[in-house]
KEZABA-472001 format. One record per residue (C-alpha): residue number from 0; x, y, z. Coordinates in nm, 4 decimals, always signed. Each point is the difference from the previous one (the first is absolute). Layout:
<rs>
nr, c1, c2, c3
NUM, X, Y, Z
...
</rs>
This chain:
<rs>
nr, c1, c2, c3
0, -4.6610, +2.5544, -0.5215
1, +0.2298, +0.0679, -0.2976
2, -0.1096, +0.2752, -0.2359
3, -0.2799, -0.1028, -0.2395
4, +0.1552, +0.2270, -0.2617
5, +0.3375, -0.0385, -0.1597
6, +0.2836, +0.2104, +0.1389
7, +0.3013, +0.1198, -0.1972
8, +0.3367, +0.1076, +0.1374
9, +0.1982, +0.1908, -0.2614
10, +0.3329, +0.1808, -0.0211
11, +0.1612, -0.2438, +0.2425
12, +0.3485, -0.1475, +0.0108
13, -0.0915, -0.3695, +0.0079
14, +0.2005, -0.3018, +0.1149
15, -0.1034, -0.3145, -0.1867
16, +0.1313, -0.3532, -0.0358
17, +0.1126, +0.0906, -0.3521
18, +0.1861, +0.3143, +0.1032
19, -0.0454, +0.3612, +0.1016
20, -0.2330, +0.2323, -0.1869
21, +0.1113, +0.3587, +0.0534
22, -0.3507, +0.1118, -0.0858
23, -0.2959, -0.2306, -0.0146
24, -0.3563, -0.0756, +0.0996
25, -0.1948, -0.2682, +0.1839
26, -0.3741, -0.0637, +0.0040
27, -0.1957, -0.2099, +0.2456
28, -0.3633, -0.0973, +0.0237
29, -0.1504, -0.1562, +0.3098
30, +0.2845, -0.1788, +0.1752
31, +0.2141, -0.0813, -0.3046
32, +0.2482, +0.1715, -0.2269
33, -0.1598, +0.0031, -0.3466
34, +0.2579, +0.1879, -0.2042
35, +0.3389, +0.1714, +0.0143
36, +0.2665, +0.1287, -0.2288
37, +0.2759, +0.2542, -0.0643
38, -0.0779, +0.3466, -0.1288
39, -0.3537, +0.1370, -0.0098
40, -0.3221, -0.1917, +0.0583
41, -0.2795, +0.0041, -0.2560
42, -0.2708, +0.2560, +0.0695
43, -0.2960, -0.1293, +0.1970
44, -0.2662, +0.2389, +0.1278
45, -0.1645, -0.2511, +0.2373
46, +0.2928, -0.0379, +0.2374
47, +0.1471, +0.1602, +0.3090
48, +0.3455, +0.1398, -0.0798
49, +0.2813, +0.0420, +0.2521
50, +0.2968, +0.2054, -0.1218
51, +0.3099, -0.1443, +0.1668
52, +0.2083, +0.3003, -0.1102
53, +0.3158, -0.2090, -0.0262
54, -0.0396, -0.1920, +0.3270
55, +0.1324, -0.3570, +0.0094
56, -0.2589, -0.2781, -0.0230
57, +0.0950, -0.3294, +0.1631
58, -0.1849, -0.3170, +0.0919
59, -0.1460, +0.0343, +0.3495
60, +0.2408, -0.1166, +0.2673
61, -0.0395, -0.3536, +0.1387
62, +0.1163, -0.0397, +0.3612
63, +0.0249, -0.3671, +0.0990
64, +0.1385, +0.0664, +0.3481
65, -0.1730, +0.2647, +0.2080
66, -0.1310, -0.0315, +0.3551
67, -0.1962, +0.3186, +0.0588
68, -0.0088, +0.3762, +0.0309
69, -0.2078, +0.2886, +0.1316
70, -0.0153, -0.1637, +0.3412
71, -0.1224, -0.3385, -0.1281
72, +0.1635, -0.3399, -0.0494
73, -0.1146, -0.3132, -0.1838
74, +0.0202, -0.1872, +0.3307
75, -0.2801, +0.2183, +0.1391
76, -0.2432, -0.2109, -0.2061
77, -0.2026, +0.3157, -0.0618
78, -0.1699, +0.0494, -0.3399
79, -0.0133, +0.3756, +0.0594
80, +0.3728, -0.0017, +0.0595
81, +0.0638, -0.1843, -0.3274
82, -0.2126, +0.2543, -0.1848
83, +0.1784, +0.2907, +0.1679
84, +0.3453, -0.1287, -0.0922
85, -0.1190, -0.0752, -0.3548
86, -0.1016, +0.3648, -0.0333
87, +0.3339, +0.1150, +0.1399
88, +0.1938, -0.2284, -0.2368
89, -0.1987, +0.1343, -0.2962
90, +0.1125, +0.3525, +0.0821
91, +0.3518, -0.1299, -0.0518
92, -0.0609, -0.1772, -0.3313
93, -0.0747, -0.3533, +0.1204
94, -0.2864, -0.1686, -0.1843
95, +0.0419, -0.3583, +0.1296
96, +0.1394, -0.1364, +0.3251
97, +0.0385, -0.3037, +0.2215
98, -0.0896, +0.0613, +0.3643
99, +0.2877, -0.1552, +0.1916
100, -0.0210, -0.1810, +0.3328
101, +0.2608, -0.0289, +0.2762
102, +0.1101, -0.2930, +0.2151
103, -0.2752, -0.0443, +0.2578
104, -0.2277, -0.2571, +0.1613
105, -0.1946, -0.2380, -0.2264
106, -0.3260, +0.1671, +0.1016
107, +0.1134, +0.3538, -0.0822
108, +0.1530, -0.0929, -0.3365
109, -0.3118, -0.1986, -0.0927
110, -0.2255, +0.2909, +0.0911
111, +0.2126, +0.2408, -0.2046
112, -0.0107, -0.2304, -0.3025
113, -0.3753, -0.0462, +0.0321
114, -0.0454, +0.3764, -0.0008
115, +0.2267, +0.0427, -0.3023
116, -0.1914, -0.2740, -0.1833
117, -0.3346, +0.1648, +0.0781
118, +0.1290, +0.3446, -0.1043
119, +0.1870, -0.1055, -0.3143
120, -0.0609, +0.2005, -0.3166
121, -0.0316, +0.3691, -0.0908
122, -0.0131, +0.2376, +0.2967
123, -0.2050, +0.3216, +0.0006
124, +0.2281, +0.2811, -0.1244
125, +0.2966, -0.2304, +0.0522
126, +0.2356, -0.2638, -0.1337
127, -0.1271, -0.3505, -0.0735
128, +0.0646, -0.2574, +0.2733
129, +0.1299, -0.3031, -0.1898
130, +0.0550, -0.2348, +0.2928
131, +0.2424, -0.0727, +0.2815
132, +0.3720, -0.0372, +0.0507
133, +0.0682, -0.2225, +0.3003
134, +0.3367, +0.1084, +0.1431
135, +0.0742, -0.2497, +0.2718
136, -0.0410, -0.1732, +0.2350
137, +0.2227, -0.2659, -0.1583
138, +0.3244, +0.1954, +0.0310
139, +0.3435, -0.0279, +0.1600
140, +0.0219, +0.1539, +0.3515
141, +0.3618, +0.0998, -0.0725
142, -0.1265, +0.2358, -0.2715
143, -0.3293, +0.1008, +0.1563
144, +0.0405, +0.3755, -0.0548
145, -0.3194, +0.1613, +0.1291
146, -0.1962, -0.3253, -0.0162
147, -0.1231, -0.1337, +0.3353
148, +0.2810, -0.2291, +0.1174
149, -0.2206, -0.1873, +0.2462
150, -0.2491, -0.1042, -0.2688
151, +0.2357, -0.1125, -0.2780
152, -0.0526, -0.3695, -0.0703
153, +0.0460, -0.2746, -0.2613
154, -0.2666, -0.0673, -0.2601
155, -0.2876, -0.1933, +0.1562
156, -0.1994, -0.1790, -0.2744
157, -0.3393, +0.0422, +0.1633
158, +0.0515, +0.3705, +0.0673
159, +0.1564, +0.0858, -0.3367
160, -0.2491, -0.2013, -0.2069
161, -0.2898, +0.1841, +0.1644
162, +0.1506, +0.3279, -0.1243
163, +0.0676, -0.1297, -0.3506
164, -0.3537, -0.1357, -0.0292
165, -0.1389, +0.3528, +0.0461
166, +0.1089, +0.0804, -0.3562
167, +0.1259, +0.3472, +0.0961
168, +0.3747, -0.0604, +0.0488
169, +0.2057, +0.1144, -0.3013
170, +0.3481, +0.0088, +0.1613
171, +0.1305, -0.1991, +0.2971
172, +0.3376, +0.0900, +0.1521
173, +0.1984, -0.2589, +0.1946
174, +0.3484, -0.1146, +0.1006
175, +0.0913, -0.2930, -0.2291
176, +0.2870, -0.1348, +0.2126
177, -0.2373, -0.2055, +0.2138
178, -0.1040, -0.3440, -0.1215
179, -0.3440, +0.0528, +0.1573
180, -0.0612, +0.2932, -0.2372
181, +0.0943, -0.1687, -0.3259
182, -0.3332, -0.1770, -0.0576
183, -0.1705, +0.3397, +0.0080
184, +0.2136, +0.1295, -0.2867
185, -0.1205, -0.2836, -0.2217
186, -0.3606, +0.0300, +0.1166
187, -0.0090, +0.3728, -0.0759
188, +0.1702, -0.0456, -0.3368
189, -0.2599, -0.2615, -0.0957
190, -0.2762, +0.2473, +0.0886
191, +0.1533, +0.2933, -0.1888
192, +0.0950, +0.1829, +0.3205
193, +0.3355, +0.1777, -0.0127
194, +0.2481, -0.1144, +0.2645
195, +0.2598, +0.2488, +0.1243
196, +0.3176, -0.0429, +0.2041
197, -0.0243, +0.2267, +0.3034
198, +0.1546, +0.0592, +0.3412
199, +0.2391, -0.2791, -0.0813
200, +0.3497, -0.1155, +0.0872
201, -0.0016, -0.2512, -0.2849
202, +0.3222, -0.0925, -0.1702
203, +0.0489, +0.0415, -0.3721
204, -0.0657, -0.3710, -0.0580
205, -0.3135, -0.0008, +0.2172
206, -0.1503, +0.2820, -0.2037
207, +0.0850, -0.1775, -0.3256
208, -0.1765, -0.3123, +0.1283
209, -0.3059, +0.2130, +0.0794
210, +0.0099, +0.1494, -0.3500
211, -0.0075, -0.3532, -0.1400
212, -0.3121, -0.0631, +0.2101
213, -0.1714, +0.3124, -0.1350
214, +0.1204, +0.3058, +0.1954
215, -0.0112, +0.3017, -0.2333
216, +0.0193, +0.3158, +0.2129
217, +0.2192, +0.1771, +0.2562
218, -0.1550, +0.2134, +0.2746
219, +0.1587, +0.3448, +0.0543
220, +0.3306, -0.1092, -0.1517
221, +0.3130, +0.0595, +0.2114
222, -0.2090, +0.0542, +0.3128
223, -0.0375, -0.2815, +0.2569
224, +0.1877, -0.2591, -0.2059
225, +0.3470, -0.1558, +0.0094
226, +0.2424, +0.2428, -0.1577
227, +0.2142, -0.0207, -0.3107
228, +0.3577, -0.1151, +0.0605
229, +0.2513, -0.0955, -0.2663
230, +0.0553, -0.3459, +0.1517
231, -0.3512, -0.0444, +0.1365
232, -0.2545, +0.1552, -0.2386
233, -0.2908, -0.0587, +0.2392
234, -0.3608, +0.0849, -0.0725
235, +0.0910, +0.3267, -0.1688
236, +0.2445, -0.1711, -0.2352
237, -0.2568, -0.2655, -0.0876
238, -0.2812, +0.2394, -0.0882
239, +0.2318, +0.2309, -0.1953
240, +0.1224, -0.2873, -0.2163
241, -0.3255, -0.1949, -0.0435
242, -0.1785, +0.1295, -0.3102
243, -0.3261, -0.1618, +0.1156
244, -0.0176, +0.2249, +0.3076
245, -0.1400, +0.3531, -0.0035
246, +0.1300, +0.2253, +0.2757
247, -0.2045, +0.2426, +0.2090
248, +0.1705, +0.3249, +0.0983
249, -0.0828, +0.2663, +0.2577
250, +0.1454, +0.3035, -0.1797
251, -0.0205, +0.2471, +0.2883
252, +0.3786, +0.0604, +0.0207
253, -0.0195, -0.1305, +0.3579
254, -0.0478, -0.3744, -0.0345
255, +0.2384, -0.0244, -0.2968
256, +0.2827, +0.2309, -0.1099
257, -0.0447, +0.1465, -0.3506
258, +0.3189, -0.1734, -0.1160
259, -0.1541, -0.3359, +0.0917
260, -0.3161, +0.0926, -0.1883
261, +0.2159, +0.0561, -0.3061
262, +0.1726, -0.3335, +0.0593
263, -0.3373, -0.1748, +0.0258
264, -0.1115, +0.1446, -0.3325
265, +0.3274, -0.1035, -0.1616
266, -0.0429, -0.3552, +0.1258
267, -0.3718, -0.0475, -0.0645
268, -0.0679, +0.2359, -0.2905
269, -0.3074, +0.2239, -0.0361
270, -0.2312, -0.3058, +0.0009
271, +0.1310, -0.1500, +0.3231
272, -0.0544, +0.2788, +0.2538
273, -0.3313, +0.0735, +0.1760
274, -0.0359, +0.3229, +0.1941
275, -0.2014, -0.0334, +0.3207
276, -0.0734, +0.2381, +0.2844
277, -0.0284, -0.2416, +0.2961
278, -0.1972, +0.2923, +0.1445
279, -0.1295, -0.0237, +0.3574
280, -0.2955, +0.1659, +0.1745
281, +0.2010, +0.3159, +0.0713
282, +0.0362, +0.0727, -0.3728
283, -0.1690, +0.3254, -0.0923
284, -0.0185, +0.0936, +0.3680
285, +0.2075, +0.2318, +0.2216
286, +0.3056, -0.1266, +0.1830
287, -0.1028, -0.1876, +0.3129
288, -0.0658, -0.3422, +0.1488
289, -0.2121, -0.2607, -0.1764
290, -0.1016, -0.3462, +0.1255
291, +0.0938, -0.3294, -0.1632
292, -0.1402, -0.3028, +0.1920
293, +0.1058, +0.0629, +0.3624
294, +0.3017, +0.2114, -0.0979
295, +0.0526, +0.3559, -0.1182
296, +0.1508, +0.1394, -0.3186
297, +0.1568, +0.3422, +0.0440
298, -0.0012, +0.2241, -0.3078
299, +0.2580, +0.2780, +0.0186
300, +0.0914, +0.2166, -0.2982
301, -0.2006, -0.2417, -0.2113
302, +0.2086, -0.3033, +0.1027
303, -0.1856, -0.2867, +0.1703
304, +0.1796, -0.1986, +0.2700
305, -0.0739, -0.2170, +0.3006
306, +0.1105, +0.1272, +0.3395
307, +0.3284, -0.1933, -0.0344
308, +0.0821, +0.1790, -0.3269
309, -0.0989, -0.2814, -0.2391
310, -0.1438, +0.1285, -0.3265
311, -0.3725, -0.0805, -0.0074
312, -0.1319, +0.0437, -0.3511
313, +0.0010, +0.3384, -0.1698
314, -0.2081, +0.3127, -0.0495
315, +0.0889, +0.0532, -0.3653
316, -0.2560, +0.0254, -0.2795
317, +0.0374, -0.1580, -0.3432
318, +0.0608, +0.3114, -0.2065
319, +0.2849, +0.0988, +0.2333
320, +0.1416, -0.3528, -0.0171
321, -0.0016, +0.0192, -0.3801
322, +0.1662, +0.3420, +0.0059
323, +0.2710, -0.1289, +0.2349
324, +0.0594, -0.3057, -0.2162
325, +0.0266, +0.2019, -0.3196
326, +0.2553, +0.2278, +0.1664
327, +0.1975, -0.2872, +0.1531
328, +0.0106, -0.2010, -0.3215
329, +0.0904, +0.2877, -0.2282
330, -0.2447, -0.1426, -0.2524
331, -0.2844, +0.1949, -0.1623
332, -0.3512, -0.0939, +0.1022
333, -0.0647, -0.1219, -0.3546
334, +0.2424, -0.2883, +0.0636
335, -0.1180, -0.1074, +0.3456
336, -0.3669, +0.1039, +0.0436
337, -0.1003, -0.3668, +0.0347
338, +0.1586, -0.0235, +0.3464
339, -0.3066, +0.1794, +0.1415
340, -0.2703, -0.1927, -0.1859
341, +0.0521, -0.2731, -0.2593
342, +0.2559, -0.2035, +0.1946
343, -0.2299, -0.0181, +0.3007
344, -0.2964, -0.0911, -0.2190
345, +0.2016, -0.2816, -0.1559
346, +0.1119, -0.1196, +0.3417
347, -0.3584, -0.0603, +0.1129
348, -0.1402, -0.1124, -0.3355
349, -0.2201, +0.2975, -0.0894
350, +0.2043, +0.1347, -0.2924
351, -0.2782, -0.0977, -0.2404
352, -0.2076, +0.2921, +0.1324
353, +0.2305, +0.2248, +0.2036
354, +0.3526, +0.1383, +0.0093
355, +0.0371, +0.1597, -0.3438
356, -0.1773, +0.2353, -0.2367
357, -0.1516, -0.2219, -0.2685
358, -0.3355, -0.0183, -0.1750
359, -0.2474, -0.2312, +0.1783
360, +0.1862, +0.0264, +0.3300
361, -0.1518, +0.1694, +0.3034
362, +0.0107, +0.3792, -0.0093
363, +0.2460, +0.0277, +0.2901
364, +0.1964, +0.3191, -0.0557
365, +0.2099, +0.2588, +0.1773
366, +0.1018, +0.3445, -0.1288
367, +0.3257, +0.1393, +0.1401
368, +0.1579, +0.3418, -0.0341
369, +0.3731, +0.0539, -0.0543
370, +0.0571, -0.0148, +0.3749
371, -0.1662, -0.3446, +0.0186
372, -0.2991, +0.1455, +0.1838
373, -0.3336, -0.1725, -0.0653
374, -0.2451, +0.2206, -0.1882
375, -0.2691, -0.2595, -0.0715
376, -0.0725, -0.3661, +0.0742
377, -0.2494, -0.2173, -0.1878
378, -0.0939, -0.3424, +0.1414
379, -0.2034, -0.2296, -0.2267
380, -0.1348, +0.2963, -0.1957
381, -0.0922, +0.2175, +0.2971
382, +0.1907, +0.3193, +0.0758
383, +0.0720, -0.0660, +0.3679
384, +0.2358, +0.2923, +0.0524
385, +0.0550, +0.3304, -0.1766
386, +0.2315, +0.2631, +0.1371
</rs>
């Protein structure tokens, strides 16, 4: 449970929606932020005080695309696994996440979603499980990446509606070039579910048509989508030039070159980029072999690949992704902090309570040192990690 007493963080460098405070304070009580400001806080004897000693205070990270870690995967349909990964994510600054499914059989995806629905909410000593991101199975086989080629299919109304009716899906990724998938874009948009272009060979015009129908998101931008060409802008060109679309980014310096990260920021601005980890079960674990459905992901030197060399998710954590993005962009964290929190919260419609440091919002916080290492994580008022 969140602390019954108020807690005060003082002497922190704070990133807020109104600007950076070089030295400020923040107070929370229960699960909510109840006060904050620059300078010194008013004296209050009946309060726990945490001296940040100049550390940087950010909103807790929101990861809307993460499959697993610590030997577990969302497709395991294991509540203990979800709790374990939530605890691991919290150690790396994440306070909210969407457990993300892979392309698989209807039965296995349904079971995974049922488990996520039953486990949704705060996790003991971990990040809050907000819901599910369904990545596949309605993708393009030509851009399957590490998704299971044999199980990719077009959107079946009976199957997809069963998943939507569970009330746990917050993001659904699909390939919009297929006519059979277009109805699902509209259905999700009507329900407030974010639709993302993913594993797609769509043309520029096909993506624009999907945007008109309600598509608002791009899954791991640049990866597994038709490339940018000056005479054929493709999926990449469409998402870069559509202001309605927010773009996910795996900032591990493996999936995307730093120069392209900088290009993405230039095109979309600080409000249009969403850092994700796309982390798989081998994240936080030693190099080795890790199962995904009936195949194996090989992690070597921290890079996850299938046996044929195809990249298969990542093993990066959010604080490292943010550090990489700051370095690649050449921008100070004060200008782009929202790429790790607020943009994701807006994308899934929870910005009224998460994603930024504001009074009456959830006390979701992360303290970072100058090396971008996590020193403390607070999820809904509970200190879930302290270095």
